[in-house]
OpenMM code with the backbone's topology and positions (N, CA, C; nanometers):
from openmm import Vec3, app, unit

residues = "MET LEU TYR ASP MET ILE ARG SER GLN MET GLY GLN ASN VAL PRO PHE ALA ARG HIS ALA GLY VAL GLU ILE ASP THR ILE ASP LYS GLY ARG ALA SER ALA ARG LEU PRO PHE ARG PRO GLU GLY LEU ASN HIS ILE GLY THR GLN HIS ALA ALA ALA LEU PHE ALA LEU GLY GLU THR ALA SER GLY ALA ALA MET ALA GLY THR PHE ALA PRO MET LEU LEU GLU VAL ARG PRO VAL ALA ALA GLU ALA SER ILE ARG TYR PHE GLY LEU ALA LYS GLY GLN VAL THR ALA ASP ALA ARG VAL GLU ALA GLU PRO ASP ALA LEU LEU GLU ALA VAL ARG THR GLU GLY LYS VAL ARG PHE PRO ILE VAL VAL SER LEU LYS GLY GLU ASP GLY ILE GLU ILE GLY GLU MET MET VAL ASP TRP HIS VAL SER ARG ARG ARG GLY".split()
positions = [
    Vec3(0.5533, -1.4313, -1.1459),
    Vec3(0.4740, -1.3854, -1.2581),
    Vec3(0.3362, -1.3350, -1.2122),
    Vec3(0.2716, -1.4077, -1.1187),
    Vec3(0.1420, -1.3651, -1.0669),
    Vec3(0.1527, -1.2278, -1.0012),
    Vec3(0.2591, -1.2070, -0.9230),
    Vec3(0.2771, -1.0784, -0.8562),
    Vec3(0.2985, -0.9657, -0.9565),
    Vec3(0.3702, -0.9930, -1.0653),
    Vec3(0.3908, -0.8917, -1.1689),
    Vec3(0.2591, -0.8544, -1.2364),
    Vec3(0.1733, -0.9538, -1.2571),
    Vec3(0.0429, -0.9277, -1.3175),
    Vec3(-0.0429, -0.8411, -1.2244),
    Vec3(-0.0404, -0.8712, -1.0953),
    Vec3(-0.1151, -0.7910, -0.9986),
    Vec3(-0.0618, -0.6484, -0.9967),
    Vec3(0.0700, -0.6347, -0.9962),
    Vec3(0.1319, -0.5002, -0.9952),
    Vec3(0.0877, -0.4199, -1.1168),
    Vec3(0.0881, -0.4818, -1.2325),
    Vec3(0.0464, -0.4145, -1.3557),
    Vec3(-0.1000, -0.3719, -1.3493),
    Vec3(-0.1861, -0.4618, -1.3021),
    Vec3(-0.3293, -0.4308, -1.2929),
    Vec3(-0.3571, -0.3201, -1.1919),
    Vec3(-0.2907, -0.3252, -1.0772),
    Vec3(-0.3122, -0.2209, -0.9764),
    Vec3(-0.2685, -0.0854, -1.0300),
    Vec3(-0.1590, -0.0841, -1.1043),
    Vec3(-0.1105, 0.0410, -1.1613),
    Vec3(-0.2097, 0.1032, -1.2578),
    Vec3(-0.2909, 0.0206, -1.3220),
    Vec3(-0.3898, 0.0701, -1.4179),
    Vec3(-0.5261, 0.0969, -1.3547),
    Vec3(-0.5594, 0.0237, -1.2477),
    Vec3(-0.6958, 0.0268, -1.1950),
    Vec3(-0.7174, 0.1125, -1.0712),
    Vec3(-0.6176, 0.1863, -1.0293),
    Vec3(-0.6338, 0.2764, -0.9152),
    Vec3(-0.6046, 0.4183, -0.9646),
    Vec3(-0.7069, 0.4841, -1.0204),
    Vec3(-0.6858, 0.6146, -1.0842),
    Vec3(-0.6244, 0.7212, -0.9938),
    Vec3(-0.6651, 0.7271, -0.8668),
    Vec3(-0.6116, 0.8336, -0.7819),
    Vec3(-0.4623, 0.8151, -0.7570),
    Vec3(-0.4209, 0.6921, -0.7310),
    Vec3(-0.2779, 0.6671, -0.7095),
    Vec3(-0.1982, 0.7061, -0.8333),
    Vec3(-0.2510, 0.6727, -0.9493),
    Vec3(-0.1847, 0.7097, -1.0751),
    Vec3(-0.1793, 0.8624, -1.0870),
    Vec3(-0.2904, 0.9292, -1.0536),
    Vec3(-0.2961, 1.0760, -1.0588),
    Vec3(-0.1923, 1.1390, -0.9643),
    Vec3(-0.1766, 1.0787, -0.8467),
    Vec3(-0.0806, 1.1313, -0.7492),
    Vec3(0.0641, 1.1028, -0.7900),
    Vec3(0.0827, 1.0126, -0.8859),
    Vec3(0.2172, 0.9803, -0.9330),
    Vec3(0.2783, 0.8585, -0.8666),
    Vec3(0.2005, 0.7853, -0.7869),
    Vec3(0.2518, 0.6677, -0.7170),
    Vec3(0.2815, 0.5560, -0.8167),
    Vec3(0.3950, 0.4932, -0.8000),
    Vec3(0.4361, 0.3809, -0.8837),
    Vec3(0.4658, 0.2614, -0.7948),
    Vec3(0.4018, 0.1479, -0.8222),
    Vec3(0.4268, 0.0266, -0.7455),
    Vec3(0.5500, -0.0416, -0.8046),
    Vec3(0.6480, -0.0680, -0.7196),
    Vec3(0.7720, -0.1312, -0.7652),
    Vec3(0.7673, -0.2824, -0.7532),
    Vec3(0.7315, -0.3325, -0.6360),
    Vec3(0.7303, -0.4765, -0.6144),
    Vec3(0.6094, -0.5186, -0.5327),
    Vec3(0.5642, -0.6399, -0.5596),
    Vec3(0.4622, -0.7049, -0.4780),
    Vec3(0.5101, -0.8465, -0.4537),
    Vec3(0.4961, -0.8899, -0.3301),
    Vec3(0.5320, -1.0257, -0.2935),
    Vec3(0.4308, -1.0720, -0.1890),
    Vec3(0.4470, -1.1903, -0.1383),
    Vec3(0.3554, -1.2461, -0.0389),
    Vec3(0.3663, -1.1663, 0.0915),
    Vec3(0.2673, -1.0809, 0.1166),
    Vec3(0.2645, -1.0028, 0.2393),
    Vec3(0.3537, -0.8811, 0.2424),
    Vec3(0.4117, -0.8446, 0.1286),
    Vec3(0.5032, -0.7297, 0.1232),
    Vec3(0.4860, -0.6560, -0.0087),
    Vec3(0.5209, -0.5293, -0.0078),
    Vec3(0.5197, -0.4517, -0.1318),
    Vec3(0.6026, -0.3257, -0.1121),
    Vec3(0.6451, -0.2690, -0.2233),
    Vec3(0.7141, -0.1402, -0.2194),
    Vec3(0.6593, -0.0530, -0.3323),
    Vec3(0.6597, 0.0766, -0.3064),
    Vec3(0.6127, 0.1737, -0.4049),
    Vec3(0.6955, 0.3002, -0.3885),
    Vec3(0.6822, 0.3884, -0.4853),
    Vec3(0.7569, 0.5146, -0.4755),
    Vec3(0.6734, 0.6306, -0.5276),
    Vec3(0.7090, 0.7465, -0.4811),
    Vec3(0.6448, 0.8703, -0.5222),
    Vec3(0.7548, 0.9629, -0.5743),
    Vec3(0.7653, 0.9759, -0.7066),
    Vec3(0.8674, 1.0651, -0.7618),
    Vec3(0.8432, 1.2099, -0.7179),
    Vec3(0.9487, 1.2868, -0.7165),
    Vec3(0.9391, 1.4290, -0.6834),
    Vec3(0.8890, 1.5034, -0.8069),
    Vec3(0.7668, 1.5556, -0.7992),
    Vec3(0.7051, 1.6252, -0.9130),
    Vec3(0.6503, 1.7593, -0.8655),
    Vec3(0.6578, 1.8631, -0.9453),
    Vec3(0.6087, 1.9950, -0.9039),
    Vec3(0.4624, 1.9943, -0.8602),
    Vec3(0.3778, 1.9139, -0.9264),
    Vec3(0.2357, 1.9131, -0.8916),
    Vec3(0.2068, 1.8369, -0.7622),
    Vec3(0.3074, 1.7711, -0.7047),
    Vec3(0.2873, 1.6967, -0.5805),
    Vec3(0.3421, 1.7679, -0.4581),
    Vec3(0.3761, 1.8960, -0.4742),
    Vec3(0.4408, 1.9685, -0.3653),
    Vec3(0.3418, 2.0492, -0.2815),
    Vec3(0.3867, 2.0832, -0.1619),
    Vec3(0.3077, 2.1688, -0.0731),
    Vec3(0.3621, 2.3128, -0.0767),
    Vec3(0.3172, 2.3932, 0.0160),
    Vec3(0.3541, 2.5361, 0.0189),
    Vec3(0.5001, 2.5629, 0.0565),
    Vec3(0.5722, 2.4613, 0.1073),
    Vec3(0.7137, 2.4822, 0.1412),
    Vec3(0.8069, 2.4048, 0.0478),
    Vec3(0.7498, 2.3490, -0.0598),
    Vec3(0.8318, 2.2851, -0.1616),
    Vec3(0.8715, 2.1414, -0.1338),
    Vec3(0.8026, 2.0755, -0.0397),
    Vec3(0.8277, 1.9343, -0.0134),
    Vec3(0.7050, 1.8532, -0.0555),
    Vec3(0.7182, 1.7211, -0.0549),
    Vec3(0.6069, 1.6363, -0.0944),
    Vec3(0.4856, 1.6648, -0.0046),
    Vec3(0.3709, 1.6782, -0.0667),
    Vec3(0.2473, 1.7086, 0.0052),
    Vec3(0.2054, 1.5899, 0.0918),
    Vec3(0.1528, 1.6186, 0.2115),
    Vec3(0.1093, 1.5134, 0.3041),
    Vec3(0.0058, 1.4204, 0.2408),
    Vec3(-0.0845, 1.4747, 0.1609),
    Vec3(-0.1865, 1.3912, 0.0968),
    Vec3(-0.1238, 1.2957, -0.0044),
    Vec3(-0.0204, 1.3395, -0.0731),
    Vec3(0.0485, 1.2522, -0.1679),
    Vec3(0.1220, 1.1414, -0.0930),
    Vec3(0.1807, 1.1743, 0.0216),
    Vec3(0.2474, 1.0731, 0.1029),
    Vec3(0.1476, 0.9706, 0.1563),
    Vec3(0.0294, 1.0173, 0.1939),
    Vec3(-0.0760, 0.9260, 0.2389),
    Vec3(-0.1155, 0.8322, 0.1249),
    Vec3(-0.1316, 0.8881, 0.0051),
    Vec3(-0.1664, 0.8047, -0.1115),
    Vec3(-0.0575, 0.7012, -0.1382),
    Vec3(0.0676, 0.7398, -0.1232),
    Vec3(0.1787, 0.6464, -0.1411),
    Vec3(0.1689, 0.5316, -0.0413),
    Vec3(0.1521, 0.5637, 0.0855),
    Vec3(0.1452, 0.4607, 0.1890),
    Vec3(0.0253, 0.3697, 0.1737),
    Vec3(-0.0895, 0.4261, 0.1434),
    Vec3(-0.2109, 0.3461, 0.1277),
    Vec3(-0.1984, 0.2545, 0.0062),
    Vec3(-0.1395, 0.3032, -0.1001),
    Vec3(-0.1196, 0.2214, -0.2198),
    Vec3(-0.0238, 0.1059, -0.1919),
    Vec3(0.0856, 0.1342, -0.1222),
    Vec3(0.1798, 0.0274, -0.0870),
    Vec3(0.1127, -0.0766, 0.0011),
    Vec3(0.0293, -0.0311, 0.0955),
    Vec3(-0.0404, -0.1268, 0.1819),
    Vec3(-0.1372, -0.2116, 0.1009),
    Vec3(-0.2056, -0.1512, 0.0057),
    Vec3(-0.2966, -0.2264, -0.0810),
    Vec3(-0.2232, -0.3291, -0.1647),
    Vec3(-0.1045, -0.2949, -0.2088),
    Vec3(-0.0242, -0.3891, -0.2865),
    Vec3(0.0211, -0.5060, -0.1991),
    Vec3(0.0582, -0.4790, -0.0730),
    Vec3(0.0959, -0.5867, 0.0189),
    Vec3(-0.0246, -0.6758, 0.0482),
    Vec3(-0.1417, -0.6145, 0.0636),
    Vec3(-0.2641, -0.6918, 0.0840),
    Vec3(-0.2897, -0.7811, -0.0369),
    Vec3(-0.2763, -0.7254, -0.1566),
    Vec3(-0.2990, -0.8027, -0.2795),
    Vec3(-0.1991, -0.9174, -0.2909),
    Vec3(-0.0760, -0.8948, -0.2520),
    Vec3(0.0233, -1.0019, -0.2539),
    Vec3(-0.0120, -1.1134, -0.1570),
    Vec3(-0.0696, -1.0765, -0.0440),
    Vec3(-0.1127, -1.1758, 0.0539),
    Vec3(-0.2233, -1.2641, -0.0011),
    Vec3(-0.3192, -1.2023, -0.0689),
    Vec3(-0.4371, -1.2746, -0.1176),
    Vec3(-0.4275, -1.3124, -0.2652),
    Vec3(-0.3071, -1.3092, -0.3211),
    Vec3(-0.2889, -1.3388, -0.4632),
    Vec3(-0.3568, -1.4676, -0.5089),
    Vec3(-0.3478, -1.5771, -0.4326),
    Vec3(-0.4094, -1.7009, -0.4805),
    Vec3(-0.5620, -1.6943, -0.4959),
    Vec3(-0.6253, -1.5983, -0.4278),
    Vec3(-0.7708, -1.5898, -0.4347),
    Vec3(-0.8183, -1.4454, -0.4517),
    Vec3(-0.7343, -1.3610, -0.5092),
    Vec3(-0.7623, -1.2187, -0.5167),
    Vec3(-0.8946, -1.1871, -0.5864),
    Vec3(-0.9303, -1.2619, -0.6880),
    Vec3(-1.0556, -1.2356, -0.7593),
    Vec3(-1.1783, -1.2822, -0.6813),
    Vec3(-1.1571, -1.3531, -0.5716),
    Vec3(-1.2671, -1.4046, -0.4901),
    Vec3(-1.2969, -1.3187, -0.3676),
    Vec3(-1.2167, -1.2154, -0.3441),
    Vec3(-1.2330, -1.1359, -0.2222),
    Vec3(-1.2667, -0.9910, -0.2529),
    Vec3(-1.3173, -0.9248, -0.1500),
    Vec3(-1.3481, -0.7816, -0.1560),
    Vec3(-1.2670, -0.7129, -0.0467),
    Vec3(-1.1566, -0.6488, -0.0819),
    Vec3(-1.0745, -0.5800, 0.0181),
    Vec3(-1.1166, -0.4337, 0.0349),
    Vec3(-1.1153, -0.3888, 0.1597),
    Vec3(-1.1487, -0.2494, 0.1899),
    Vec3(-1.0516, -0.1989, 0.2971),
    Vec3(-0.9922, -0.0839, 0.2729),
    Vec3(-0.9118, -0.0200, 0.3769),
    Vec3(-1.0102, 0.0363, 0.4786),
    Vec3(-1.0113, -0.0206, 0.5994),
    Vec3(-1.1108, 0.0144, 0.7002),
    Vec3(-1.0679, 0.1313, 0.7889),
    Vec3(-0.9386, 0.1451, 0.8088),
    Vec3(-0.8883, 0.2507, 0.8974),
    Vec3(-0.7427, 0.2757, 0.8634),
    Vec3(-0.6976, 0.3996, 0.8788),
    Vec3(-0.5575, 0.4305, 0.8512),
    Vec3(-0.5113, 0.5462, 0.9382),
    Vec3(-0.3839, 0.5424, 0.9731),
    Vec3(-0.3229, 0.6536, 1.0455),
    Vec3(-0.1817, 0.6720, 0.9919),
    Vec3(-0.1341, 0.7947, 1.0018),
    Vec3(0.0000, 0.8246, 0.9512),
    Vec3(0.0682, 0.9203, 1.0478),
    Vec3(0.1994, 0.9005, 1.0635),
    Vec3(0.2824, 0.9902, 1.1444),
    Vec3(0.3959, 1.0385, 1.0562),
    Vec3(0.4190, 1.1676, 1.0568),
    Vec3(0.5274, 1.2261, 0.9783),
    Vec3(0.6431, 1.2587, 1.0721),
    Vec3(0.7642, 1.2144, 1.0358),
    Vec3(0.8822, 1.2379, 1.1178),
    Vec3(0.9724, 1.3473, 1.0628),
    Vec3(0.9599, 1.3754, 0.9332),
    Vec3(1.0476, 1.4734, 0.8715),
    Vec3(0.9950, 1.5155, 0.7362),
    Vec3(1.0648, 1.6060, 0.6737),
    Vec3(1.0232, 1.6583, 0.5443),
    Vec3(1.0632, 1.5637, 0.4310),
    Vec3(0.9765, 1.5530, 0.3345),
    Vec3(1.0010, 1.4678, 0.2172),
    Vec3(1.0476, 1.5583, 0.1037),
    Vec3(1.1780, 1.5726, 0.0900),
    Vec3(1.2335, 1.6684, -0.0052),
    Vec3(1.2574, 1.6138, -0.1448),
    Vec3(1.2565, 1.4866, -0.1624),
    Vec3(1.2794, 1.4268, -0.2940),
    Vec3(1.1845, 1.3100, -0.3133),
    Vec3(1.2285, 1.2157, -0.3952),
    Vec3(1.1474, 1.0950, -0.4134),
    Vec3(1.1329, 1.0225, -0.2799),
    Vec3(1.0154, 0.9675, -0.2562),
    Vec3(0.9882, 0.8936, -0.1327),
    Vec3(0.9513, 0.7502, -0.1692),
    Vec3(1.0026, 0.6557, -0.0909),
    Vec3(0.9663, 0.5160, -0.1102),
    Vec3(0.8832, 0.4681, 0.0083),
    Vec3(0.8008, 0.3687, -0.0173),
    Vec3(0.7176, 0.3091, 0.0864),
    Vec3(0.7380, 0.1591, 0.0853),
    Vec3(0.7687, 0.1031, 0.1999),
    Vec3(0.7824, -0.0411, 0.2157),
    Vec3(0.6724, -0.0876, 0.3096),
    Vec3(0.5844, -0.1740, 0.2590),
    Vec3(0.4695, -0.2207, 0.3358),
    Vec3(0.4846, -0.3682, 0.3690),
    Vec3(0.4428, -0.4039, 0.4903),
    Vec3(0.4463, -0.5443, 0.5308),
    Vec3(0.3240, -0.5782, 0.6145),
    Vec3(0.2675, -0.6937, 0.5850),
    Vec3(0.1544, -0.7441, 0.6610),
    Vec3(0.2059, -0.7890, 0.7967),
    Vec3(0.1364, -0.7497, 0.9025),
    Vec3(0.1799, -0.7828, 1.0380),
    Vec3(0.1499, -0.9272, 1.0777),
    Vec3(0.0568, -0.9922, 1.0096),
    Vec3(0.0182, -1.1296, 1.0428),
    Vec3(0.0821, -1.2268, 0.9439),
    Vec3(0.0673, -1.3542, 0.9721),
    Vec3(0.1158, -1.4585, 0.8821),
    Vec3(0.0214, -1.4656, 0.7618),
    Vec3(0.0692, -1.4396, 0.6396),
    Vec3(-0.0181, -1.4389, 0.5218),
    Vec3(-0.1012, -1.5656, 0.5033),
    Vec3(-0.0426, -1.6828, 0.5274),
    Vec3(-0.1186, -1.8067, 0.5100),
    Vec3(-0.2344, -1.8167, 0.6091),
    Vec3(-0.2156, -1.7647, 0.7284),
    Vec3(-0.3235, -1.7656, 0.8283),
    Vec3(-0.4375, -1.6729, 0.7852),
    Vec3(-0.4042, -1.5618, 0.7226),
    Vec3(-0.5074, -1.4697, 0.6736),
    Vec3(-0.5875, -1.5338, 0.5607),
    Vec3(-0.5188, -1.6004, 0.4699),
    Vec3(-0.5867, -1.6722, 0.3608),
    Vec3(-0.6822, -1.7772, 0.4179),
    Vec3(-0.6351, -1.8518, 0.5134),
    Vec3(-0.7170, -1.9572, 0.5730),
    Vec3(-0.8382, -1.8987, 0.6449),
    Vec3(-0.8207, -1.7856, 0.7119),
    Vec3(-0.9327, -1.7218, 0.7813),
    Vec3(-1.0430, -1.6815, 0.6839),
    Vec3(-1.0048, -1.6270, 0.5698),
    Vec3(-1.1057, -1.5885, 0.4702),
    Vec3(-1.1734, -1.7133, 0.4137),
    Vec3(-1.0960, -1.8172, 0.3903),
    Vec3(-1.1541, -1.9414, 0.3362),
    Vec3(-1.2531, -2.0050, 0.4346),
    Vec3(-1.2203, -2.0027, 0.5627),
    Vec3(-1.3039, -2.0724, 0.6607),
    Vec3(-1.4089, -1.9831, 0.7269),
    Vec3(-1.3737, -1.8575, 0.7538),
    Vec3(-1.4648, -1.7681, 0.8250),
    Vec3(-1.5330, -1.6669, 0.7334),
    Vec3(-1.4815, -1.6515, 0.6116),
    Vec3(-1.5418, -1.5593, 0.5170),
    Vec3(-1.4902, -1.4172, 0.5232),
    Vec3(-1.4129, -1.3842, 0.6279),
    Vec3(-1.3592, -1.2483, 0.6386),
    Vec3(-1.2439, -1.2447, 0.7385),
    Vec3(-1.1666, -1.1374, 0.7295),
    Vec3(-1.0554, -1.1163, 0.8215),
    Vec3(-1.0210, -0.9670, 0.8218),
    Vec3(-0.9719, -0.9194, 0.9348),
    Vec3(-0.9245, -0.7807, 0.9462),
    Vec3(-0.7832, -0.7856, 1.0030),
    Vec3(-0.6927, -0.7067, 0.9452),
    Vec3(-0.5528, -0.7136, 0.9852),
    Vec3(-0.4818, -0.5826, 0.9501),
    Vec3(-0.3723, -0.5507, 1.0221),
    Vec3(-0.2956, -0.4294, 0.9947),
    Vec3(-0.1788, -0.4531, 0.8992),
    Vec3(-0.1473, -0.3480, 0.8270),
    Vec3(-0.0262, -0.3433, 0.7450),
    Vec3(0.0510, -0.2186, 0.7864),
    Vec3(0.1790, -0.2364, 0.8138),
    Vec3(0.2661, -0.1257, 0.8527),
    Vec3(0.3450, -0.0810, 0.7302),
    Vec3(0.3534, 0.0499, 0.7132),
    Vec3(0.4250, 0.1064, 0.5987),
    Vec3(0.5299, 0.2045, 0.6492),
    Vec3(0.6528, 0.1860, 0.6039),
    Vec3(0.7617, 0.2776, 0.6356),
    Vec3(0.7855, 0.3672, 0.5137),
    Vec3(0.7840, 0.4980, 0.5358),
    Vec3(0.8096, 0.5958, 0.4297),
    Vec3(0.9509, 0.6497, 0.4472),
    Vec3(1.0301, 0.6431, 0.3384),
    Vec3(1.1687, 0.6877, 0.3465),
    Vec3(1.2018, 0.7861, 0.2356),
    Vec3(1.2839, 0.8851, 0.2711),
    Vec3(1.3306, 0.9823, 0.1742),
    Vec3(1.4416, 0.9248, 0.0881),
    Vec3(1.4884, 1.0054, -0.0061),
    Vec3(1.5945, 0.9607, -0.0980),
    Vec3(1.7209, 0.9154, -0.0259),
    Vec3(1.7457, 0.9730, 0.0905),
    Vec3(1.8658, 0.9385, 0.1667),
    Vec3(1.8481, 0.8123, 0.2507),
    Vec3(1.7297, 0.7492, 0.2435),
    Vec3(1.7034, 0.6272, 0.3187),
    Vec3(1.6564, 0.6489, 0.4608),
    Vec3(1.6461, 0.7744, 0.5010),
    Vec3(1.6002, 0.8061, 0.6364),
    Vec3(1.4479, 0.8015, 0.6404),
    Vec3(1.3950, 0.7369, 0.7450),
    Vec3(1.2497, 0.7254, 0.7592),
    Vec3(1.1889, 0.8627, 0.7888),
    Vec3(1.0939, 0.9032, 0.7041),
    Vec3(1.0287, 1.0337, 0.7218),
    Vec3(0.8827, 1.0182, 0.7648),
    Vec3(0.8362, 0.8938, 0.7753),
    Vec3(0.7000, 0.8719, 0.8202),
    Vec3(0.6688, 0.7243, 0.8349),
    Vec3(0.5587, 0.6988, 0.9032),
    Vec3(0.5108, 0.5620, 0.9198),
    Vec3(0.3591, 0.5636, 0.9129),
    Vec3(0.3055, 0.4623, 0.8516),
    Vec3(0.1612, 0.4528, 0.8336),
    Vec3(0.1136, 0.3160, 0.8782),
    Vec3(-0.0081, 0.3108, 0.9307),
    Vec3(-0.0726, 0.1836, 0.9654),
    Vec3(-0.2071, 0.1825, 0.8950),
    Vec3(-0.2317, 0.0769, 0.8178),
    Vec3(-0.3587, 0.0629, 0.7478),
    Vec3(-0.4213, -0.0692, 0.7888),
    Vec3(-0.5437, -0.0639, 0.8407),
    Vec3(-0.6189, -0.1844, 0.8738),
    Vec3(-0.7058, -0.2208, 0.7547),
    Vec3(-0.6865, -0.3411, 0.7057),
    Vec3(-0.7630, -0.3912, 0.5922),
    Vec3(-0.8681, -0.4897, 0.6391),
    Vec3(-0.9842, -0.4832, 0.5781),
    Vec3(-1.0921, -0.5790, 0.5985),
    Vec3(-1.1105, -0.6504, 0.4647),
    Vec3(-1.0913, -0.7818, 0.4655),
    Vec3(-1.1038, -0.8619, 0.3436),
    Vec3(-1.2111, -0.9663, 0.3671),
    Vec3(-1.3074, -0.9693, 0.2761),
    Vec3(-1.4148, -1.0681, 0.2862),
    Vec3(-1.4354, -1.1358, 0.1521),
    Vec3(-1.4977, -1.2528, 0.1564),
    Vec3(-1.5298, -1.3252, 0.0332),
    Vec3(-1.6382, -1.2489, -0.0411),
    Vec3(-1.6256, -1.2442, -0.1719),
    Vec3(-1.7296, -1.1820, -0.2552),
    Vec3(-1.8567, -1.2663, -0.2466),
    Vec3(-1.9685, -1.1986, -0.2474),
    Vec3(-2.0976, -1.2696, -0.2464),
    Vec3(-2.1470, -1.2841, -0.3884),
    Vec3(-2.2043, -1.4023, -0.4147),
    Vec3(-2.2700, -1.4309, -0.5426),
    Vec3(-2.1985, -1.3858, -0.6565),
] * unit.nanometer
topology = app.Topology()
chain = topology.addChain("A")
for resn in residues:
    res = topology.addResidue(resn, chain)
    for name in ("N", "CA", "C"):
        topology.addAtom(name, app.Element.getBySymbol(name[0]), res)
C-alpha cells in the first residue's frame, strides 16, 4: 500500500515526466518499472521514440526505485539525481519499458542516511522495446541526504 501511494504521488508531482508521457507501473523496495507509450509527440525525425523521452523514462524509473528504497523515511530525505549516463543499443519503435534496480542493499542505504546523514549510490535501468529486446541502458547516481530543519 505504501508503494502504491508513492507511485500515485510521483505520477502527480513530476510534471516533466507526465509531459513526456512516462507512466510508473510498479515501485518496490529498491526496484521500479515504468513505461513510455508510443505517442506521435514523443517521436524523433525517423519516427522512433526520441532520445530525450527515453532519458526521461529511465530517470523516472530510477527515481521510483530510489523512492521505494527510502519509503520508510521518504518525507525525511532530500533526493537528487547527481549524475546520469545512457547508452542506446537500438531503435525504440513502440512502447518502451524501463526496469530499475538499486545496485546496493536497500537496508544498508537506509542505515547510512540514518547514521551518516547522506549516501550516494547507483541505480541501473534497462530499457526494453515492445518485443522485450533491450534497446538501452542507463545508470543514475543518486545522492540522498536528510532534510535540514
